[in-house]
N, C-alpha and C positions, 0 to 999 in steps of 0.2 A: 709439617703437620699432616697426619694421616687422614684419609677420607674413608670412613667405615662403609661397609656394604649396606647397612640400614639407611645411612644418609644418602647414599647413591640411589637406593630404591625410592626414597621419598622424592628426590630430585627428579628422577625419571618419571615418576607418577605425575608430578606437577607439569612437566614438559608435555606429557601425553594428554593431559586434561586441558591444557591451555587453550587449544582451538575450540573446545566445547564451551569453556567458560567465556570465551570472547564472542560467542554467537549472539549475544544480546548486550545492550547497553549495561555498563557495569553497575551503575548506581541509579536509584530512584530519584525522581524530582518531585518535590511537593507542589501541589496546586489545588485546584477546585474543579468540580464537575457538576453539571446539571443535566437535564433531559429536555427533549422537545416532544410536542404532541404528534401522535401518529395514529390513524384509525385502525391499523393492524399491528401496531407495536414494532414494526420493522423500520427500515430506513426510508429515505425519500428518493424517488427516481429522478428528481429534478435538482440534485445536489450540484454544487459548484465544480466538482471534479469532472462532470460530464459522463459519468458511468451509466446513466439511465437505470434500467431495471436491475442491472448488476449491483448498483449502489443501494438498492433496496433489499436485496436478498443475500448478498455475499456474506459468508461467515454466519449463516443462519439469522441474518438481520442484526447481528451484534456489531453495529457500526456507529460512527459518530462524526460530528463536525468539529473542527479545530480552528484556532486563530493563528497564533504565531508558528505552530507546527505545520501550517499549510504551505508555507515557503513558496508562495506564488504558484502553487500547483504541484511543485516537485514532491511535496509530502503526500500527495494523493496515493492511496493504496498502501501506505505504510501501516505496520501493525504495532500496537502498543499493549503492554500489560498494564492494566489500570486496577488499582485496589483502593477501596475507601477505608477510612481510619476511625470509624465510629465503633467503639467496643460493643460487643453483644449484638451488633447488627450486620457487620460486614464479614465476608469470607476472607480467609487468609490469603488466597491467591488471586482473588478478583477475577478478571476476565481478559481475554485477548480481543481487542477492538480494531477494526479496519477503518482507516480514514477515507471518507467518501464525500465530504462536504466541508465548506468553510462557514464558520459562525463564531460570534463572540457573545458571551453572557456576562454575568456578574463576576468579573475578575476570574473567569474560568479558562482552562485550556481545552476542556472537552465538553461538548454538548452531545450526549449520547441518545441513541434511540431508546424508547421505553424498554425494549427487550434487553438491550445492553445494560441500561441502568439497573434493571431488576437483577441482573446476574452478579452485581456487586454484593447483593444481600445474602445472608444466610437463609436456609429454607424457612418459609412462612414469615419472613421478615421484610419482604419487598414493600408492602404497603407502608410500613413504618419508615422505611428509607425514602420512599417517594414523598412522604409528608415533610421531610426536611427541605426538599426543593433543590438546594445546593449543598454539596458535601465536600469535605476535605478528602483529597486523594493523594496517592503516590503513583507515578507512572514511569515506565522506561520502554524504550523501543526494543522490540523482539522480532525475530524472523517471521515473516509470513510463511505459512505452510499450506500447500495445496497438493497433497500427495497423489491425487488422481487426475490432475489437470496440468497441461502444458500452458505456457504463456500464449495467450490468444491476442490477435490483432483484429479489433473490430472496426469495420468501416462505419464511421458515425452516420446517423440518420440524416444529418445536415449535408452530407456529401451529395454532389451532383455529377453523375457520370456523363461524359469523361472529363469535365472541365474543373472540377474541384474535389479534392480528396482530403478527408479528415479521418485520422486514426486515433483510437484509444486502446491502450494495453490493459488486458484483464488477466486476473490470476497471476500477478507478479509475485513470486516467492522471494525469500531471502531478506537481506537487510539493505541492499544497495538501492540507489536511485537511478532512474533513467533520465539523463540530462541532455541528450541530443538524439535526433533521428534524421537519417539521410537516405535518399533514394538515388540509385545509380541511373544516370542519364546517358544512355548508350550513344546517342548521336554526338554528344560533346565529350564522351569518355571521361566523365568526372562525377563525383558525388555532389548531389544538390540537397542542401539542408531544408528540412521541414520547419515551419514556424510553430513556436509554442503558442497556440491559440488561446486556450484558457484551461485551467485545471490540468487534467491528464490528457488533453486533446492536442494533437499535432496536426497541422494542415498544410496544404500546398495547392496553389492555383496552377492550372494547366500542367498536371503531372505527366511524366513520360507515358507514351503509349506502350501497349503490350504488357506482358507479365513483368512484375516489378521485383528487383533485387533491393533489399533494404538492409541497413545496418543501424544499430543504436549504440549509444555510449552509456556505459554503466559506471557510476561513481560510487566507490565504497566509503565506509565510515571514515577511513583514514585519509581520504582524498585521492586515493589511487583510481586510475581510470583505465578502461579497456573497451574495445569495440567488439560487438557481436554481429557477425554477418549471417543473414538469412537469404538464401537464393530462391528466386521464384516464389516468394511468399504470397504476394497478391496477384491473382490471375488477371489476364488482360480484360476480362469482362466483369470486373469487380462490381459489387452491388451494395448500395447503402443498406445498413442494418445487418449485413452478413459478417460473420467472424471467421477468421482463418487461423488454423492451428500451426504454430511455429515448430512443433515437434521438439521443443527446447524449453528448458526451465532454468531460471536463475537459482543458484544455491549459495550465494554469498551476499 
């Protein structure tokens, strides 16, 4: 049986587009969403992910708390496309929301910031949508995009130099999860694992002295894993509250 040029062209087109089509979760999941109170309509700096002010402002404050998608903190920083399903009130595309907190509502998967919830609505329809309180939605995971930012490693404010180091990763792009973090211990010539403290925070008591080489494990949607090595990322005189640029960004 012959294979025409037109069939070959269609096949080639599908092959070329496949990586783009796979850059987000294939199907939407039906659920419900509500919103929480906020004096400035943004997120909260005290969210369970440990992001601090980043959790309030990232993505223009279009953030949210999740329940089962939290995954013991592994889901912190993940991005989802969320769209509501009320005719004549909801936009077709909805919004991209960043997970910054853990929370459970009335059989909901998302508790959105007021700004995020309002972005579900068509122009001039936000007040009508808020009146519902809880709305039916569809969601799917999509890549986080931070075109002007590298992955940052922030020394959490609870750290105490030099005896206790806690790190949280900010501006994590792509679809993958960070599932392990290790620091090189020069005197033992081995990698020493950091503890998953809570949310997106990794910590270590009595970290090695001097500048720190760090590596972290990335787990993709299909379960594949890889390690990313960052040399001299954390300086010898690290300070709580300071962020250090990795000069690297995830893209998968």
